C-alpha positions as CSV (number, residue, x, y, z in Angstrom):
1,M,10.1,21.3,-32.1
2,L,8.5,24.5,-31.1
3,H,10.4,27.8,-31.3
4,S,9.6,31.1,-29.6
5,R,10.9,33.4,-32.3
6,I,12.4,33.5,-35.8
7,D,15.2,35.6,-37.3
8,K,14.8,38.2,-40.1
9,S,15.0,35.4,-42.7
10,G,12.2,33.5,-41.1
11,I,14.5,30.8,-39.7
12,P,13.5,29.6,-36.2
13,D,15.8,30.6,-33.4
14,E,17.4,27.3,-32.4
15,D,18.8,28.4,-29.0
16,V,17.8,25.5,-26.7
17,R,16.7,27.9,-24.1
18,R,13.9,29.2,-26.4
19,Q,12.8,25.9,-28.0
20,K,10.7,23.0,-26.8
21,V,10.8,19.4,-28.1
22,M,7.4,17.7,-28.6
23,A,8.4,14.0,-28.8
24,C,6.7,11.3,-30.7
25,G,7.3,7.6,-31.1
26,P,6.7,4.3,-29.3
27,G,7.2,4.1,-25.6
28,I,6.8,7.9,-25.0
29,T,4.2,8.3,-22.2
30,E,3.3,12.0,-22.8
31,P,3.8,12.6,-26.5
32,G,3.5,16.2,-27.8
33,C,2.3,14.7,-31.2
34,R,0.8,11.6,-32.7
35,I,2.0,9.8,-35.8
36,T,-0.4,7.7,-37.9
37,R,0.6,5.6,-40.8
38,N,-2.0,5.8,-43.6
39,E,-3.1,3.0,-45.9
40,D,-1.2,4.7,-48.8
41,R,2.1,4.4,-46.7
42,S,2.1,8.2,-46.0
43,Y,2.1,9.5,-42.5
44,T,-0.2,12.0,-40.7
45,I,1.4,14.0,-37.8
46,E,-0.9,15.8,-35.4
47,L,-0.1,18.0,-32.4
48,V,-1.8,16.7,-29.2
49,G,-3.3,19.3,-27.0
50,A,-2.5,23.0,-27.0
51,P,1.1,24.1,-27.6
52,P,2.8,26.0,-24.7
53,P,2.3,29.7,-24.8
54,G,5.0,31.8,-26.5
55,H,6.1,29.2,-29.0
56,P,4.2,29.9,-32.2
57,Y,6.7,28.4,-34.7
58,R,6.8,24.7,-35.5
59,V,9.5,22.6,-37.1
60,L,9.1,18.9,-37.8
61,Y,12.4,17.2,-37.2
62,V,12.8,13.6,-38.1
63,Q,15.8,11.4,-37.3
64,W,16.4,7.7,-38.3
65,A,19.0,5.1,-38.8
66,P,18.6,2.2,-41.3
67,N,18.9,-1.2,-39.7
68,R,22.4,-2.0,-41.0
69,A,25.7,-2.1,-39.1
70,D,27.4,0.4,-41.4
71,A,24.5,2.8,-41.9
72,E,24.8,6.4,-40.9
73,E,22.1,8.2,-39.1
74,T,20.0,10.5,-41.3
75,W,17.9,13.5,-40.4
76,A,15.6,16.1,-42.1
77,S,13.5,19.0,-40.9
78,W,10.7,21.1,-42.3
79,Q,9.3,24.4,-41.1
80,L,5.5,24.1,-40.9
81,P,2.9,26.8,-41.4
82,T,0.4,27.0,-38.5
83,G,-2.5,29.0,-40.0
Protein backbone atom coordinates (compact mmCIF):
# COMPACT_ATOMS: atom_id res chain seq x y z
CA MET A 1 0.00 0.00 0.00
CA LEU A 2 1.13 3.57 -0.63
CA HIS A 3 0.16 6.37 1.73
CA SER A 4 0.17 10.10 1.12
CA ARG A 5 1.00 11.13 4.70
CA ILE A 6 1.88 9.93 8.18
CA ASP A 7 0.75 11.06 11.62
CA LYS A 8 2.98 12.61 14.31
CA SER A 9 4.01 9.10 15.46
CA GLY A 10 5.14 8.11 11.96
CA ILE A 11 2.13 5.84 11.36
CA PRO A 12 0.76 5.99 7.78
CA ASP A 13 -2.63 7.64 7.37
CA GLU A 14 -4.93 4.74 6.47
CA ASP A 15 -7.85 6.79 5.21
CA VAL A 16 -8.78 4.95 1.99
CA ARG A 17 -9.13 8.29 0.17
CA ARG A 18 -5.39 8.91 0.69
CA GLN A 19 -3.91 5.45 0.09
CA LYS A 20 -3.32 3.31 -2.98
CA VAL A 21 -3.06 -0.46 -3.14
CA MET A 22 -0.32 -1.88 -5.36
CA ALA A 23 -1.46 -5.46 -5.87
CA CYS A 24 0.74 -8.51 -6.33
CA GLY A 25 0.01 -12.14 -6.99
CA PRO A 26 -0.92 -14.57 -9.76
CA GLY A 27 -3.53 -13.48 -12.28
CA ILE A 28 -3.10 -9.73 -11.72
CA THR A 29 -2.62 -8.09 -15.12
CA GLU A 30 -1.10 -4.79 -13.95
CA PRO A 31 0.72 -5.49 -10.70
CA GLY A 32 2.25 -2.64 -8.74
CA CYS A 33 4.95 -4.96 -7.48
CA ARG A 34 6.69 -8.22 -8.26
CA ILE A 35 7.31 -11.11 -5.83
CA THR A 36 10.18 -13.53 -6.48
CA ARG A 37 10.79 -16.65 -4.41
CA ASN A 38 14.53 -17.10 -3.85
CA GLU A 39 16.46 -20.38 -3.65
CA ASP A 40 16.80 -20.01 0.14
CA ARG A 41 12.95 -19.88 0.41
CA SER A 42 12.97 -16.14 1.18
CA TYR A 43 11.08 -13.66 -1.01
CA THR A 44 12.14 -10.49 -2.82
CA ILE A 45 9.47 -7.84 -3.32
CA GLU A 46 10.08 -5.10 -5.89
CA LEU A 47 8.02 -2.06 -6.88
CA VAL A 48 7.31 -2.07 -10.62
CA GLY A 49 7.60 1.33 -12.26
CA ALA A 50 7.39 4.70 -10.57
CA PRO A 51 4.96 5.10 -7.66
CA PRO A 52 2.18 7.65 -8.12
CA PRO A 53 3.07 11.22 -7.11
CA GLY A 54 2.18 12.31 -3.60
CA HIS A 55 2.42 8.85 -2.01
CA PRO A 56 5.93 8.59 -0.52
CA TYR A 57 5.14 6.16 2.32
CA ARG A 58 5.10 2.40 1.74
CA VAL A 59 3.56 -0.38 3.80
CA LEU A 60 3.90 -4.03 2.87
CA TYR A 61 0.62 -5.77 3.72
CA VAL A 62 0.41 -9.55 3.44
CA GLN A 63 -2.72 -11.65 3.90
CA TRP A 64 -3.05 -15.41 3.68
CA ALA A 65 -5.20 -18.35 4.75
CA PRO A 66 -3.81 -21.85 5.36
CA ASN A 67 -5.36 -24.54 3.20
CA ARG A 68 -7.50 -26.03 5.99
CA ALA A 69 -11.25 -25.82 6.47
CA ASP A 70 -11.02 -24.52 10.06
CA ALA A 71 -8.08 -22.14 9.47
CA GLU A 72 -8.48 -18.44 10.14
CA GLU A 73 -7.12 -15.82 7.79
CA THR A 74 -3.86 -14.25 8.92
CA TRP A 75 -2.32 -10.88 8.05
CA ALA A 76 0.78 -8.85 8.83
CA SER A 77 2.13 -5.48 7.74
CA TRP A 78 5.50 -3.70 7.78
CA GLN A 79 6.32 -0.04 7.16
CA LEU A 80 9.23 0.11 4.72
CA PRO A 81 11.94 2.76 4.45
CA THR A 82 12.30 4.19 0.95
CA GLY A 83 15.74 5.80 1.05
